[in-house]
C-alpha positions in Angstrom: 7.3 18.7 4.8 5.2 15.6 4.1 4.2 12.9 6.5 5.7 10.5 4.0 9.2 12.1 4.1 10.7 9.3 6.2 9.8 6.8 3.4 11.7 8.9 0.8 14.7 9.1 3.1 14.8 5.3 3.6 13.9 4.0 0.2 15.3 6.7 -2.0 18.8 7.3 -0.6 19.9 9.0 -3.8 17.8 12.0 -2.6 20.5 12.5 0.1 18.0 13.4 2.8 19.3 13.8 6.4 20.5 10.6 7.9 18.5 10.9 11.0 15.3 10.9 8.9 16.3 7.5 7.4 17.1 5.8 10.7 14.6 3.1 11.8 13.8 2.9 15.5 14.1 -0.5 17.1 10.7 -1.8 18.1 10.1 -4.5 20.7 7.3 -7.1 20.2 4.8 -4.9 21.9 5.7 -1.8 19.9 5.3 -3.2 16.4 2.9 -1.1 14.4 0.8 -2.0 11.4 -2.0 -0.7 9.2 -4.9 -3.1 9.0 -6.5 -3.3 5.5 -9.9 -5.0 5.5 -10.9 -6.5 2.1 -14.6 -7.0 1.5 -15.0 -10.6 0.2 -18.7 -11.6 0.1 -19.2 -15.3 -0.4 -22.1 -15.0 -2.8 -20.5 -12.2 -4.9 -16.7 -12.1 -4.6 -15.1 -9.0 -6.0 -12.8 -8.9 -9.0 -9.2 -9.5 -7.8 -7.7 -6.5 -9.7 -10.4 -4.1 -8.5 -10.0 -5.2 -4.9 -6.2 -4.6 -5.1 -6.8 -1.2 -6.6 -9.2 -0.2 -3.8 -6.7 -1.4 -1.2 -3.8 0.5 -2.8 -5.8 3.7 -2.9 -7.2 3.4 0.6 -3.8 2.9 2.2 -2.4 6.1 0.7 -5.7 8.0 1.4 -5.3 7.4 5.1 -1.8 8.8 5.1 -2.7 12.0 3.1 -6.1 12.6 4.8 -6.5 16.0 6.5 -6.8 14.2 9.8 -3.2 12.9 9.4 -1.8 16.4 9.1 -0.1 18.0 12.1 -2.7 18.8 14.7 -5.1 16.2 13.2 -6.5 13.3 15.2 -4.7 10.7 13.1 -1.4 12.5 12.8 0.5 10.9 15.7 -0.4 7.2 14.9 0.3 7.7 11.2 3.6 9.6 11.9 4.8 6.9 14.3 4.0 4.1 11.8 5.5 5.8 8.8 8.7 6.5 10.8 9.2 2.7 11.2 8.5 -0.3 9.1 5.4 0.3 7.1 3.8 -3.1 7.9 0.3 -3.8 6.6 -2.0 -6.7 7.6 -4.7 -7.5 5.1 -7.8 -9.3 6.5 -11.0 -10.4 4.8 -14.5 -9.7 5.9 -18.1 -10.0 4.8 -21.6 -9.3 6.0 -21.8 -8.0 9.6 -18.0 -8.2 10.0 -17.5 -5.8 7.1 -20.1 -3.4 8.5 -18.4 -3.6 12.0 -15.1 -2.6 10.4 -16.6 0.7 9.3 -16.9 1.8 12.9 -13.1 2.0 13.3 -11.1 5.1 12.0 -10.1 4.7 8.4 -11.1 5.2 4.8 -13.2 2.9 2.6 -12.6 2.9 -1.1 -14.8 1.4 -3.8 -13.4 0.5 -7.2 -15.4 -1.3 -9.9 -17.5 -3.2 -7.5 -14.8 -4.0 -5.0 -14.3 -2.4 -1.5 -11.4 -2.1 0.8 -11.0 -0.2 4.1 -7.6 0.9 5.3 -7.6 1.7 9.1 -5.5 4.1 11.0 -2.2 2.3 12.0 -1.7 1.3 15.5 0.4 -1.0 17.7 -0.5 -4.6 16.7 -1.3 -5.4 20.3 -3.9 -2.6 20.3 -5.7 -3.9 17.2 -9.5 -3.9 18.0 -11.0 -7.3 18.6 -13.5 -6.8 15.8 -10.5 -6.5 13.4 -8.0 -8.9 14.9 -10.5 -11.8 14.7 -10.9 -11.4 11.0 -9.1 -14.0 8.9 -5.8 -13.1 7.3 -5.6 -16.0 4.9 -7.8 -18.8 3.6 -9.6 -17.1 0.7 -8.3 -16.4 -2.7 -9.7 -14.8 -5.8 -9.1 -16.1 -9.3 -7.0 -14.1 -11.8 -9.1 -11.8 -14.0 -8.6 -9.8 -17.1 -9.2 -6.1 -16.3 -8.3 -4.7 -19.7 -6.2 -1.6 -20.4 -5.6 0.6 -17.4 -7.3 4.0 -17.3 -5.2 6.9 -18.6 -3.8 9.4 -16.2 -3.5 7.2 -13.1 -0.3 5.6 -11.7 0.4 2.0 -12.6 1.3 -0.7 -10.1 2.8 -3.8 -11.7 2.9 -7.0 -9.7 5.9 -9.2 -10.2 4.9 -11.8 -12.8 7.3 -14.4 -11.5 6.2 -14.2 -7.8 3.0 -15.8 -6.5 1.2 -13.8 -3.9 -2.2 -14.3 -2.2 -4.7 -11.5 -2.6 -3.9 -10.3 1.0 -0.2 -10.2 0.4 -0.6 -8.4 -2.9 -3.0 -5.9 -1.3 -0.3 -5.0 1.2 2.3 -4.7 -1.4 0.4 -2.4 -3.7 -0.4 -0.3 -0.7 3.4 0.1 -0.1 3.6 1.0 -3.8 1.2 4.0 -3.7 2.9 5.3 -0.5 6.4 5.1 -1.9 5.3 6.7 -5.2 3.6 9.6 -3.3 6.7 10.1 -1.2 8.7 10.8 -4.3 6.3 13.1 -6.1 6.6 16.9 -6.0 3.7 18.9 -4.6 2.2 19.6 -7.9 2.0 16.0 -9.1 0.8 14.9 -5.7 -2.0 17.5 -5.7 -3.0 16.4 -9.2 -3.2 12.8 -8.0 -5.3 13.9 -5.0 -7.8 15.4 -7.4 -8.3 11.9 -8.7 -8.7 10.6 -5.2 -5.4 8.7 -5.5 -6.9 6.2 -7.9 -4.4 3.8 -9.5 -4.3 0.8 -11.8 -2.9 -2.7 -10.9 -1.7 -5.0 -13.6 0.5 -8.0 -14.1 3.1 -7.3 -16.9 4.8 -9.8 -19.1 8.3 -10.9 -17.8 9.8 -8.9 -20.6 7.9 -5.7 -19.6 8.9 -6.3 -16.0 12.6 -6.6 -16.8 12.5 -3.5 -19.0 11.1 -1.3 -16.2 13.0 -2.9 -13.3 15.4 -0.3 -11.7 18.2 -2.9 -11.3 21.2 -1.2 -9.8 20.2 2.3 -10.8 17.1 3.3 -8.8 17.9 7.0 -9.2 18.0 6.6 -13.0 14.8 4.5 -13.0 13.0 7.3 -11.2 14.5 10.1 -13.3 14.1 8.4 -16.7 11.1 6.1 -16.3 9.4 7.4 -13.1 9.5 3.9 -11.6 10.2 2.9 -8.0 10.5 -0.6 -6.7 8.9 -2.2 -3.6 11.2 -4.6 -1.9 9.6 -6.9 0.6 11.0 -7.4 4.1 10.3 -11.1 3.8 8.1 -11.6 6.8 5.5 -13.6 4.9 5.2 -15.5 1.6 8.3 -14.2 -0.3 12.0 -14.1 0.4 13.6 -10.9 1.9 14.5 -8.4 -0.7 12.1 -9.7 -3.3 10.8 -6.9 -5.6 7.1 -7.4 -5.5 5.8 -4.3 -7.2 7.0 -1.6 -9.6 5.1 1.6 -9.1 5.1 3.9 -12.2 4.0 7.5 -12.3 
C-alpha cells in the first residue's frame, strides 16, 4: 500500500483498482485542501525558471513520500486526506525574510541548480498559516531559459509547448506530474528514484515531440509502451478544464 494509491485509482482507471478508492469526496468551501509550494524568487538574483520548476516538482513528491507521511507519522493524516481528494497546489513566491519564515512550517525544501522551492504539508486552505497566505500567488514571472540536455537517469516532465503558463502554474503542474508518475511505479523503480532524492528534469518539447508522446485515447498503452502519463488540469486557473499540461515520462 502506498499513500499515492488513490491517485493511481483515479487517473489510471485501466489498472482496475477498487471503485471505492477512486471516489472523490465532496468538499465544501471550508474543507478544500491544498499543498502550498513556496518558490524562492529573490529580486536581485532571480533563479533559472527550469531549475525552479524542477525543485518544485521534487519537493511536492518528497513531502508525500517522506517517512513522516507514512502511517503513524506526524504528516500522515493531512497528506492522506489531501491525496484522497483533488490534489490542489498553490504556488506562492517569497524572498528575503518571507522565504526564511516559510522554513518554520512543516515541509521540505529542495535546491536545484541555484533554485529553491519548499513544499509544505497540505492542509485545509482556510487553515493556511498567515505567513504563507500573505505571500503573492501571481505577479512575478521568469524568462525562458535554455537548460541544455536533461540529466540521464531521472524522469522527464514535459510542459505543453502550445499552452502558456506562469511559473507558479507550471510549478503546480510539474508537482502533479511527479506524484502521478510515482503512483504508477512499482516498488523497485520507486526505491531507485528515492535514492536519487526524487530528482527530475523539466523541459519544453517541440510540438512534434509532444504529439509523438501524447497518450491520446490509449493511456494504458502509453504507460505500457512509452512509460508516459498525462496531467490533465481541472481548469481552476489559467487553462481550460481537461487541458493536458504535462507529460511525465519514466
